[in-house]
N, C-alpha and C positions, 0 to 999 in steps of 0.2 A: 363782969358787964353787964347793966341792966337794960331793960329793952330801952329806957328813954335816952341811954347813950349812945351815939350814932359815931362810929370812928370817923376822924376827919382826916383830910391831908390830900396830896395831890393824885394818888392812886384811887382813891375812894369815889365810886361812882353811886349816887344817891338814886331812889326813884324816881324824884322831882327832876333830876337832871336828866334821865333817860327818856320820860315822858314829854319832855320840853324839847329835847333832841329828834323825840319821835315826830313829835307834831311839826316842827318846822320842815320836816322832811316831808311832811304830807303837804304842807302849805303850799311847798316849792313845786310839788308835783302837780298841784290844781291850776298855780299860777301858770307853771307851763303850757297846762292843756289849754288855757285859756287865751294863750299868746296867740295864736294865728289872727288872720284877718276875718274880719264879721263879712261875708258876702250876702248877708240879707236874706239866706234861705235858698238863694238862687242855684241851680246847679250850673256848673261851668258848661260854656259852650264849645262844642267840639270843631269849632270852625276855626279858621287860620287866625293865629294871634302872635303877634312877634313882639318880644320887649327887648331893647337892645339899649344897654346903656354906655357904649363905646364906639368906637370906631368902626366899620362895617369892612374895613380892609383898603379903602380908598386912600387913607392918609388925609392930610390936610389940602383942601382943594380952595387956592385963593382965600385963604384967611376962614372960612367956612367947615367946619369937622362934618365929614361925611357921616349920616345916619344910617344908610342902608344903601343896596344897590337895588337897582329897578328890578330885578328879577326876586327879591326879597317880598316883594308886593304884590299879592295877586291880583289877577283883572277881575274886576266886579267886588274886591274884597279892601283889606288894608292890613294895618299894623299901628297898635298902638305903642308910642315913645313916651312914656310917662317921664321918665327922667329927663328927656331933652324937651318937654312941653310942647309935645306934637303928634297928631295922629295923621299919618300918611294914608291916602287913600288911591286906588285906579280904577276910577268907574269903567273905563273903555281903554283897550290896549294902546298903551303910549301916552296916557292922558292921567298925570300924577297932581293930586290936590292934598293941600296941608289945613288941617284945623286944630284948634284948641282942644286939650283932652280934658278939658272940665266941664261937666254938665252945667248947662245954663238953669236947670229946676233949684238945686241946692246945694251945688258946688261940689259934688263928689267926683271923684276922676271917673271916666268913661274905660270899661273894661276891655272891652274886644271890639272886632269890625266881623260881623259874620250875617250872612243872608242879605247882603246888601246894603246893610245899615252900620252905624257906630254905635253901640249899646252902653248904656249904663244899668248896671245893675242893682244900683242901689233902690231905686224906684221906677224903674223899666222904662224911661225914656229911651227914645231910638231916633236916630239923627241920619240925613240922607249922607250917602258917600260922594253923592257929586257936588252938593253945593251947601252942606252943613245943615238944612233946614229940618224941622221937627217932623218925623213921620210918626210918631206915637209919643203922647206925654206921659207924665204931667208937666215937661219943658214945655214952654209955649216960645222961647226964643230960640233963633238958630246958634248953633257952635260958631265961633268966630273963626274966619279964614286966617291962615297963617302963610304967609311968602315961603315957598321953597323954592330949590333950584335944581333942575336935573342936567348934570356934567357929564355925558357920555354914560356909563350905566351908574352913576353915584348919584345920590339924593342928598341935599343938605339943606339945611335953612338958609334963606336967602339974607 
């Protein structure tokens, strides 16, 4: 067999096939490394942040699914329930408020509630936990209020 003749068949691996396979594995690794969320370079906040996508254990209350227990929402803080489309805050003990979880600046989801504000890490906007008003821009419009209902220790969308 000469150098120009290459054996062919199902069990023969060519240099081209090996290089193509190695390239595919490398591309998969790069794509997997790039698949995380882009946080805009901001460090995560160490403050309370709760993300809950299901029932908080209270079951169905008069047709509305319970999102959280009152003990899940810290006084002076809150929690983002992005999947349910609400941020719940407790500005003062026993007072619960609901807000839209989408920043009014460019539509990014707010990321957490910390330091007395609802925070969007996309561009740094901060909103009041009391009334959704803008505490720091670039947003200029407050977060829309959402109706919530507290029934015993359960909080649900109204």
